[in-house]
C-alpha positions as CSV (number, residue, x, y, z in Angstrom):
1,X,-42.9,-110.6,-201.3
2,X,-43.8,-107.3,-199.4
3,X,-47.5,-106.5,-199.2
4,X,-49.0,-103.4,-200.6
5,X,-50.1,-100.7,-198.1
6,X,-53.7,-102.0,-198.5
7,X,-52.6,-105.5,-197.8
8,X,-50.7,-104.4,-194.7
9,X,-53.9,-102.9,-193.3
10,X,-55.5,-106.3,-193.8
11,X,-52.9,-108.2,-191.8
12,X,-54.7,-109.8,-188.8
13,X,-54.2,-107.7,-185.7
14,X,-52.5,-104.8,-187.6
15,X,-54.2,-102.0,-185.6
16,X,-53.7,-103.7,-182.2
17,X,-50.0,-104.1,-183.0
18,X,-49.8,-100.5,-184.2
19,X,-51.5,-99.3,-181.0
20,X,-49.1,-101.1,-178.8
21,X,-46.1,-99.8,-180.8
22,X,-47.4,-96.2,-180.6
23,X,-47.6,-96.5,-176.8
24,X,-44.1,-98.1,-176.6
25,X,-42.6,-95.5,-178.9
26,X,-44.2,-92.7,-177.0
27,X,-41.3,-92.7,-174.6
28,X,-39.0,-91.9,-177.5
29,X,-40.5,-88.4,-177.6
30,X,-38.5,-87.6,-174.5
31,X,-35.4,-89.1,-176.1
32,X,-35.8,-86.7,-178.9
33,X,-36.3,-83.7,-176.6
34,X,-33.3,-84.9,-174.5
35,X,-31.0,-85.1,-177.5
36,X,-32.1,-81.7,-178.9
37,X,-32.4,-80.0,-175.5
38,X,-29.0,-78.2,-176.0
39,X,-30.9,-75.9,-178.4
40,X,-31.9,-74.0,-175.2
41,X,-28.3,-73.5,-174.0
42,X,-27.8,-70.2,-175.7
43,X,-30.7,-68.8,-173.6
44,X,-29.2,-70.5,-170.4
45,X,-25.9,-68.9,-171.1
46,X,-27.5,-65.4,-171.7
47,X,-29.4,-65.6,-168.4
48,X,-26.4,-66.9,-166.4
49,X,-24.4,-63.6,-166.7
50,X,-21.2,-65.5,-167.6
51,X,-21.7,-68.4,-165.1
52,X,-21.9,-71.0,-167.9
53,X,-18.7,-71.0,-170.1
54,X,-18.3,-72.7,-173.4
55,X,-16.5,-75.6,-171.7
56,X,-19.5,-76.0,-169.4
57,X,-21.9,-76.2,-172.3
58,X,-19.8,-78.8,-174.0
59,X,-20.0,-81.0,-170.9
60,X,-23.7,-80.4,-170.4
61,X,-24.3,-81.5,-174.0
62,X,-21.9,-84.4,-173.9
63,X,-22.7,-85.9,-170.5
64,X,-26.1,-87.0,-171.8
65,X,-24.4,-89.6,-174.0
66,X,-21.6,-90.3,-171.5
67,X,-24.1,-91.5,-168.9
68,X,-25.7,-93.8,-171.4
69,X,-22.5,-95.8,-171.7
70,X,-23.0,-97.4,-168.4
71,X,-26.6,-98.4,-168.8
72,X,-27.2,-100.9,-171.7
73,X,-25.7,-104.0,-170.1
74,X,-27.6,-103.3,-166.9
75,X,-30.7,-102.7,-168.9
76,X,-30.3,-106.0,-170.7
77,X,-29.9,-107.8,-167.4
78,X,-32.9,-106.2,-165.9
79,X,-34.9,-106.8,-169.1
80,X,-34.1,-110.6,-168.8
81,X,-35.1,-110.5,-165.2
82,X,-38.2,-108.3,-165.2
83,X,-39.4,-108.3,-168.8
84,X,-39.3,-105.6,-171.5
85,X,-42.7,-104.0,-171.0
86,X,-42.2,-103.7,-167.2
87,X,-38.8,-102.1,-167.7
88,X,-40.2,-99.5,-170.2
89,X,-42.9,-98.7,-167.7
90,X,-40.5,-98.3,-164.8
91,X,-38.1,-96.1,-166.8
92,X,-40.8,-93.4,-167.4
93,X,-40.8,-92.3,-163.8
94,X,-37.1,-91.3,-163.3
95,X,-37.2,-89.8,-166.8
96,X,-39.9,-87.3,-165.7
97,X,-38.1,-86.7,-162.4
98,X,-34.7,-85.9,-163.9
99,X,-36.3,-83.7,-166.6
100,X,-38.0,-81.6,-163.9
101,X,-34.7,-81.3,-162.1
102,X,-33.1,-79.8,-165.2
103,X,-35.9,-77.4,-165.6
104,X,-35.5,-76.0,-162.1
105,X,-31.8,-76.6,-161.6
106,X,-30.4,-74.3,-158.9
107,X,-26.8,-74.8,-160.1
108,X,-24.6,-76.2,-162.8
109,X,-24.1,-79.3,-160.7
110,X,-27.8,-79.9,-160.5
111,X,-28.2,-79.5,-164.2
112,X,-25.4,-82.0,-164.8
113,X,-27.1,-84.5,-162.5
114,X,-30.3,-84.0,-164.4
115,X,-28.6,-84.5,-167.8
116,X,-26.8,-87.6,-166.5
117,X,-30.1,-89.0,-165.2
118,X,-32.0,-88.4,-168.5
119,X,-29.0,-90.0,-170.3
120,X,-29.3,-93.1,-168.2
121,X,-33.0,-93.5,-168.8
122,X,-32.6,-92.6,-172.5
123,X,-30.0,-95.3,-172.8
124,X,-32.3,-97.9,-171.2
125,X,-35.1,-96.9,-173.5
126,X,-32.9,-97.2,-176.6
127,X,-31.7,-100.6,-175.4
128,X,-35.1,-102.1,-174.7
129,X,-37.7,-100.7,-177.1
130,X,-36.6,-101.7,-180.6
131,X,-35.9,-105.4,-179.7
132,X,-39.2,-105.5,-177.8
133,X,-41.1,-104.3,-180.8
134,X,-39.3,-106.8,-183.0
135,X,-40.4,-109.6,-180.8
136,X,-44.0,-108.4,-180.4
137,X,-45.1,-107.7,-184.0
138,X,-45.6,-109.6,-187.2
139,X,-42.4,-109.9,-189.4
140,X,-44.2,-108.5,-192.4
141,X,-44.7,-105.2,-190.6
142,X,-41.8,-105.2,-188.2
143,X,-39.8,-102.6,-190.2
144,X,-42.9,-100.4,-190.7
145,X,-43.8,-100.4,-187.0
146,X,-40.3,-100.2,-185.6
147,X,-39.8,-97.1,-187.7
148,X,-42.4,-95.4,-185.5
149,X,-39.6,-95.1,-182.9
150,X,-37.9,-92.6,-185.1
151,X,-41.1,-90.8,-185.9
152,X,-41.8,-90.3,-182.2
153,X,-38.2,-89.3,-181.6
154,X,-38.4,-86.8,-184.4
155,X,-41.6,-85.4,-183.0
156,X,-39.7,-84.8,-179.8
157,X,-36.9,-83.1,-181.7
158,X,-39.4,-80.7,-183.4
159,X,-41.2,-79.9,-180.2
160,X,-37.9,-79.1,-178.4
161,X,-36.6,-76.8,-181.1
162,X,-39.9,-74.9,-181.4
163,X,-40.1,-74.5,-177.7
164,X,-36.5,-73.5,-177.5
165,X,-37.2,-70.7,-180.0
166,X,-40.4,-69.3,-178.5
167,X,-40.5,-70.2,-174.7
168,X,-38.4,-69.6,-171.7
169,X,-35.9,-72.5,-171.5
170,X,-37.1,-73.7,-168.1
171,X,-40.7,-73.9,-169.2
172,X,-39.7,-75.5,-172.5
173,X,-37.8,-78.2,-170.5
174,X,-40.6,-79.0,-168.1
175,X,-43.2,-79.3,-170.8
176,X,-41.2,-82.2,-172.4
177,X,-42.5,-84.6,-169.7
178,X,-46.1,-84.1,-170.6
179,X,-46.3,-86.9,-173.2
180,X,-44.9,-89.4,-170.7
181,X,-47.9,-89.1,-168.4
182,X,-50.4,-90.9,-170.7
183,X,-47.7,-93.2,-171.9
184,X,-47.1,-94.5,-168.4
185,X,-50.7,-95.5,-167.9
186,X,-51.2,-96.9,-171.4
187,X,-48.2,-99.2,-171.0
188,X,-50.2,-101.4,-168.6
189,X,-52.4,-102.4,-171.6
190,X,-49.4,-103.6,-173.7
191,X,-48.5,-107.3,-173.4
192,X,-45.1,-108.5,-172.4
193,X,-42.6,-109.9,-174.9
194,X,-43.7,-113.4,-176.0
195,X,-40.1,-114.5,-176.1
196,X,-39.5,-113.4,-172.5
197,X,-42.7,-115.1,-171.4
198,X,-41.8,-118.3,-173.2
199,X,-38.4,-118.3,-171.7
200,X,-40.0,-118.2,-168.2
201,X,-42.5,-120.9,-168.9
202,X,-45.5,-118.6,-169.1
203,X,-46.9,-120.2,-172.2
204,X,-50.5,-119.0,-171.8
205,X,-49.4,-115.3,-171.5
206,X,-47.0,-115.8,-174.4
207,X,-49.8,-117.2,-176.5
208,X,-52.0,-114.3,-175.7
209,X,-49.3,-111.8,-176.6
210,X,-48.7,-113.6,-179.9
211,X,-52.5,-113.5,-180.6
212,X,-52.0,-109.8,-181.4
213,X,-50.8,-111.1,-184.7
214,X,-54.0,-112.9,-185.6
215,X,-55.5,-116.3,-184.9
216,X,-54.7,-118.4,-181.9
217,X,-53.8,-121.3,-184.3
218,X,-51.1,-119.2,-185.9
219,X,-50.0,-117.9,-182.5
220,X,-49.6,-121.5,-181.3
221,X,-47.4,-122.4,-184.3
222,X,-45.2,-119.3,-183.6
223,X,-45.0,-120.2,-180.0
224,X,-43.8,-123.7,-180.8
225,X,-41.1,-122.2,-183.1
226,X,-40.0,-119.8,-180.3
227,X,-39.9,-122.7,-177.7
228,X,-37.9,-124.8,-180.1
229,X,-35.4,-122.0,-180.6
230,X,-35.1,-121.6,-176.8
231,X,-34.5,-125.3,-176.3
232,X,-31.7,-125.3,-179.0
233,X,-29.9,-122.3,-177.5
234,X,-31.3,-121.4,-174.1
235,X,-30.0,-118.2,-172.4
236,X,-31.7,-117.5,-169.1
237,X,-29.1,-115.2,-167.6
238,X,-26.6,-112.6,-168.7
239,X,-23.8,-115.0,-167.8
240,X,-25.3,-117.7,-170.1
241,X,-25.4,-115.1,-172.9
242,X,-21.8,-114.1,-172.5
243,X,-20.9,-117.8,-172.8
244,X,-22.9,-118.0,-176.1
245,X,-21.0,-115.0,-177.4
246,X,-18.0,-117.3,-177.9
247,X,-19.8,-118.7,-181.0
248,X,-19.1,-116.8,-184.2
249,X,-22.8,-117.0,-185.3
250,X,-23.6,-114.9,-182.2
251,X,-20.6,-112.4,-182.0
252,X,-20.2,-111.7,-185.8
253,X,-23.5,-109.8,-186.2
254,X,-22.7,-107.8,-183.1
255,X,-19.3,-106.8,-184.5
256,X,-20.8,-105.9,-187.9
257,X,-23.4,-103.6,-186.3
258,X,-20.8,-102.0,-184.1
259,X,-18.7,-101.2,-187.1
260,X,-21.5,-99.7,-189.1
261,X,-22.8,-97.7,-186.2
262,X,-19.4,-96.4,-185.2
263,X,-18.8,-95.0,-188.7
264,X,-22.2,-93.4,-188.6
265,X,-21.7,-91.7,-185.2
266,X,-18.3,-90.4,-186.2
267,X,-20.0,-89.1,-189.4
268,X,-22.1,-86.5,-187.6
269,X,-25.2,-88.6,-186.7
270,X,-26.7,-86.8,-183.7
271,X,-24.0,-84.2,-183.4
272,X,-25.4,-82.0,-186.2
273,X,-28.7,-81.7,-184.4
274,X,-27.1,-81.2,-181.0
275,X,-24.9,-78.3,-182.3
276,X,-27.3,-77.0,-185.0
277,X,-27.7,-73.6,-183.3
278,X,-23.9,-73.2,-183.1
279,X,-23.5,-74.3,-186.8
280,X,-26.1,-71.9,-188.2
281,X,-24.8,-69.1,-186.0
282,X,-21.4,-69.6,-187.7
283,X,-22.8,-70.1,-191.2
284,X,-24.9,-66.9,-191.3
285,X,-27.4,-68.2,-193.8
286,X,-29.7,-65.2,-193.6
287,X,-32.1,-66.6,-190.9
288,X,-31.6,-66.7,-187.2
289,X,-30.0,-69.8,-185.9
290,X,-33.1,-70.9,-183.9
291,X,-35.3,-70.8,-187.0
292,X,-32.8,-72.8,-189.0
293,X,-32.7,-75.4,-186.2
294,X,-36.5,-75.7,-186.3
295,X,-36.4,-76.2,-190.1
296,X,-33.8,-78.9,-189.6
297,X,-36.0,-80.6,-187.0
298,X,-39.0,-80.5,-189.3
299,X,-36.8,-82.1,-192.0
300,X,-35.9,-84.9,-189.6
301,X,-39.6,-85.5,-188.9
302,X,-40.4,-85.6,-192.6
303,X,-37.6,-88.1,-193.0
304,X,-39.2,-90.3,-190.3
305,X,-42.5,-90.4,-192.2
306,X,-40.7,-91.2,-195.4
307,X,-38.9,-94.0,-193.7
308,X,-42.2,-95.2,-192.2
309,X,-43.6,-95.6,-195.7
310,X,-40.4,-97.0,-197.3
311,X,-38.7,-99.4,-194.9
312,X,-40.8,-102.5,-195.7
313,X,-41.6,-101.5,-199.3
314,X,-38.0,-100.9,-200.4
315,X,-36.0,-103.2,-198.2
316,X,-33.3,-102.6,-195.7
317,X,-30.2,-102.8,-198.0
318,X,-31.3,-100.5,-200.9
319,X,-32.8,-97.9,-198.4
320,X,-29.7,-97.8,-196.3
321,X,-27.2,-97.7,-199.2
322,X,-29.1,-95.1,-201.1
323,X,-29.7,-92.8,-198.1
324,X,-26.0,-93.1,-197.0
325,X,-24.8,-92.1,-200.4
326,X,-26.9,-88.9,-200.3
327,X,-25.6,-88.3,-196.7
328,X,-22.0,-88.4,-197.9
329,X,-22.6,-86.2,-200.9
330,X,-24.6,-83.6,-198.9
331,X,-21.8,-83.3,-196.3
332,X,-19.2,-82.9,-199.0
333,X,-21.3,-80.0,-200.4
334,X,-21.6,-78.5,-196.9
335,X,-17.8,-78.8,-196.3
336,X,-17.0,-77.2,-199.7
337,X,-19.4,-74.3,-198.9
338,X,-17.6,-73.5,-195.7
339,X,-14.2,-73.8,-197.4
340,X,-14.9,-71.7,-200.5
341,X,-16.0,-68.2,-199.5
342,X,-17.7,-67.5,-202.9
343,X,-20.2,-70.3,-202.4
344,X,-23.6,-68.8,-201.2
345,X,-24.2,-69.5,-197.5
346,X,-27.7,-70.8,-198.2
347,X,-26.2,-73.9,-199.7
348,X,-25.0,-74.8,-196.2
349,X,-28.6,-74.8,-195.0
350,X,-29.8,-76.8,-198.0
351,X,-27.1,-79.4,-197.7
352,X,-27.7,-79.9,-194.0
353,X,-31.4,-80.3,-194.6
354,X,-30.7,-82.9,-197.3
355,X,-28.3,-84.6,-194.9
356,X,-30.9,-84.8,-192.1
357,X,-33.6,-86.0,-194.6
358,X,-31.5,-88.8,-196.0
359,X,-30.1,-89.8,-192.6
360,X,-33.5,-89.9,-191.0
361,X,-35.0,-91.9,-193.9
362,X,-32.3,-94.5,-193.9
363,X,-29.5,-95.0,-191.3
364,X,-31.1,-93.5,-188.2
365,X,-34.2,-95.7,-188.4
366,X,-32.6,-98.8,-189.8
367,X,-29.7,-99.1,-187.3
368,X,-31.8,-100.1,-184.3
369,X,-34.2,-102.2,-186.5
370,X,-31.5,-104.2,-188.2
371,X,-29.5,-104.6,-185.0
372,X,-32.5,-106.1,-183.3
373,X,-33.1,-108.4,-186.3
374,X,-29.8,-109.9,-187.0
375,X,-28.5,-110.4,-183.5
376,X,-29.7,-114.0,-182.6
377,X,-32.5,-114.4,-180.1
378,X,-30.4,-116.3,-177.4
379,X,-28.0,-113.3,-177.1
380,X,-30.3,-110.5,-178.3
381,X,-30.6,-108.6,-175.0
382,X,-26.9,-108.6,-174.2
383,X,-25.9,-108.1,-177.9
384,X,-28.1,-105.1,-178.3
385,X,-26.8,-103.8,-174.9
386,X,-23.2,-104.0,-176.1
387,X,-24.1,-102.2,-179.4
388,X,-25.9,-99.4,-177.5
389,X,-23.1,-99.1,-175.0
390,X,-20.6,-98.5,-177.7
391,X,-23.0,-96.2,-179.5
392,X,-23.3,-93.9,-176.4
393,X,-19.5,-94.0,-175.9
394,X,-18.9,-92.8,-179.4
395,X,-21.7,-90.3,-179.3
396,X,-20.0,-88.9,-176.2
397,X,-16.7,-88.7,-177.9
398,X,-18.2,-87.1,-181.0
399,X,-20.2,-84.6,-178.9
400,X,-17.3,-83.6,-176.7
401,X,-14.7,-83.3,-179.5
402,X,-16.9,-81.5,-182.1
403,X,-16.0,-77.9,-181.2
404,X,-12.3,-78.7,-180.6
405,X,-12.3,-80.5,-184.0
406,X,-13.8,-77.5,-185.7
407,X,-11.2,-75.2,-184.0
408,X,-8.4,-77.4,-185.2
409,X,-9.6,-78.3,-188.7
410,X,-12.1,-75.7,-189.5
411,X,-15.8,-76.1,-190.2
412,X,-15.3,-77.2,-193.9
413,X,-12.8,-80.0,-193.3
414,X,-14.8,-81.3,-190.3
415,X,-17.8,-81.9,-192.5
416,X,-15.6,-83.5,-195.2
417,X,-14.4,-85.9,-192.5
418,X,-18.0,-86.6,-191.6
419,X,-18.7,-87.4,-195.3
420,X,-15.8,-89.9,-195.3
421,X,-17.2,-91.7,-192.2
422,X,-20.6,-91.9,-193.8
423,X,-19.1,-93.5,-196.9
424,X,-17.3,-96.0,-194.7
425,X,-20.6,-97.0,-193.0
426,X,-22.2,-97.5,-196.4
427,X,-19.4,-99.8,-197.6
428,X,-19.5,-102.0,-194.4
429,X,-23.3,-102.3,-194.7
430,X,-23.1,-103.3,-198.4
431,X,-20.3,-105.8,-197.6
432,X,-21.6,-107.5,-194.6
433,X,-25.3,-106.9,-193.8
434,X,-27.9,-109.1,-195.5
435,X,-31.5,-108.3,-196.4
436,X,-33.8,-109.0,-193.4
437,X,-37.1,-107.7,-194.7
438,X,-40.1,-110.1,-194.1
439,X,-38.0,-112.8,-192.4
440,X,-39.0,-114.1,-189.0
441,X,-36.6,-113.7,-186.0
442,X,-36.5,-117.5,-185.7
443,X,-35.2,-117.8,-189.3
444,X,-32.8,-114.9,-188.8
445,X,-31.4,-116.6,-185.7
446,X,-29.3,-118.9,-187.9
447,X,-28.2,-116.2,-190.4
448,X,-24.5,-116.1,-189.6
449,X,-23.8,-119.8,-189.1
450,X,-20.9,-120.7,-191.4
451,X,-21.6,-123.4,-194.0
452,X,-19.7,-126.7,-194.0
453,X,-17.8,-128.0,-197.0
454,X,-20.7,-130.2,-198.0
455,X,-23.0,-127.2,-198.5
456,X,-24.9,-127.7,-195.3
457,X,-24.9,-126.1,-191.9
458,X,-24.8,-128.2,-188.7
459,X,-25.7,-126.9,-185.3
460,X,-24.1,-129.4,-182.9
461,X,-25.6,-129.8,-179.4
462,X,-23.0,-129.1,-176.7
463,X,-23.7,-129.2,-173.0
464,X,-22.9,-126.1,-170.9
465,X,-23.0,-125.8,-167.2
466,X,-24.4,-123.0,-165.1
467,X,-24.0,-123.2,-161.3
468,X,-23.8,-127.0,-161.6
469,X,-27.0,-127.3,-163.7
470,X,-26.6,-128.7,-167.2
471,X,-28.5,-127.2,-170.1
472,X,-28.3,-128.2,-173.8
473,X,-28.0,-125.8,-176.7
474,X,-29.9,-128.1,-179.0
475,X,-30.0,-131.1,-181.2
476,X,-28.3,-131.5,-184.6
477,X,-30.1,-129.5,-187.2
478,X,-29.4,-129.4,-190.9
479,X,-30.1,-126.2,-192.8
480,X,-29.5,-126.0,-196.6
481,X,-27.6,-123.1,-198.1
482,X,-30.2,-122.1,-200.6
483,X,-31.3,-119.6,-198.0
484,X,-29.8,-116.1,-198.2
485,X,-26.7,-115.9,-196.0
486,X,-23.9,-113.6,-195.3
487,X,-20.6,-114.4,-197.0
488,X,-17.3,-114.3,-195.0
């Protein structure tokens, strides 16, 4: 049963956990500014005296997500080797360096290199942060605190759009690194992932990290559960995790989340904000395109706060399904407004604000959270890496093909297609994704194991070999089917 907001504040260690998450999510501000940085491109094009063509801007926008394709598996490997907190700390340095390069780029090539670099670091941040937070905080407030990632990202989006409107593009770009300076130093106060520490035999440090959640007695019990889960299905290397992906209980949740996220990305998630200035310039809603983009960014920030308040109160499934339905309907309204000339243009603005509000309240914040929850612990780092890799690949395709799609289909039918993809993501989520609110990661680890004919689930120990050394996946364990499980 979810706690009330007062009860949440009384959870042992709540403020310590929230402080750690605020620091960890601080890096997402730069992800928000990086995603929305294309808002300055009209100013870049105006100052370039024709040097930057429309094709150049498409690549400058899209290469950010293209570079992220090649990062997540590497990030997952490094996360297993170095630890999540250490990786987040390291990433902040090249993020600042590449952003400064963009701000003072002497050529298109330098700007592309900077965008590729920020895409690489952004991909790593996306891969690592949500699973790390899920492992660090109490299950009862996991959704609440993980949603801070989207709050911080949305703050970055708002800052970027405001600076794009009022400041020189170069100054606006370089100012986006300012939040990372305090984040870099504060990260040294954040404990490492207790799961990673337990895997590497550093039990005392793992116990200290888990003590963020309350008493040492409860931390010891949780550590014992984590160690038991590791003994049952150990995965100390990327190669081990790929071996474990052969099991349906490990690969099925990955495939489900890939399907849901693919439909979302092809439904305009991210693309609308990237091309907002271009969309509003075409729509002619009565305000200049930069002002409209700022309003859209503010709507996204408001949605993040709504999600922050609702994700653990409402539950993952009802929040996602309700928000996705509104997303689809608002995109249908937007498409019709472009197709039918007699419809007032302000409806386009209103429908896109509704779309951003609903998307930011549900799908945008829930996708990284649910992905990190339902992918089992033994393959979480590689599973999340695979999901993020495919996410960046589809984001690149959607970004690069948006303007050609508009040219071929028209603005109206493009938004109607986006609406259809949002409806598809809603259907897949309803069909395959179970409720995860308030359930521990140890419990969720067995969520997708298929039941036997006798109504019970058996996890059979099987030896596996890695470089000549035998390790065991675990002993026989019987789990009754009264628990909530996904049907196949």
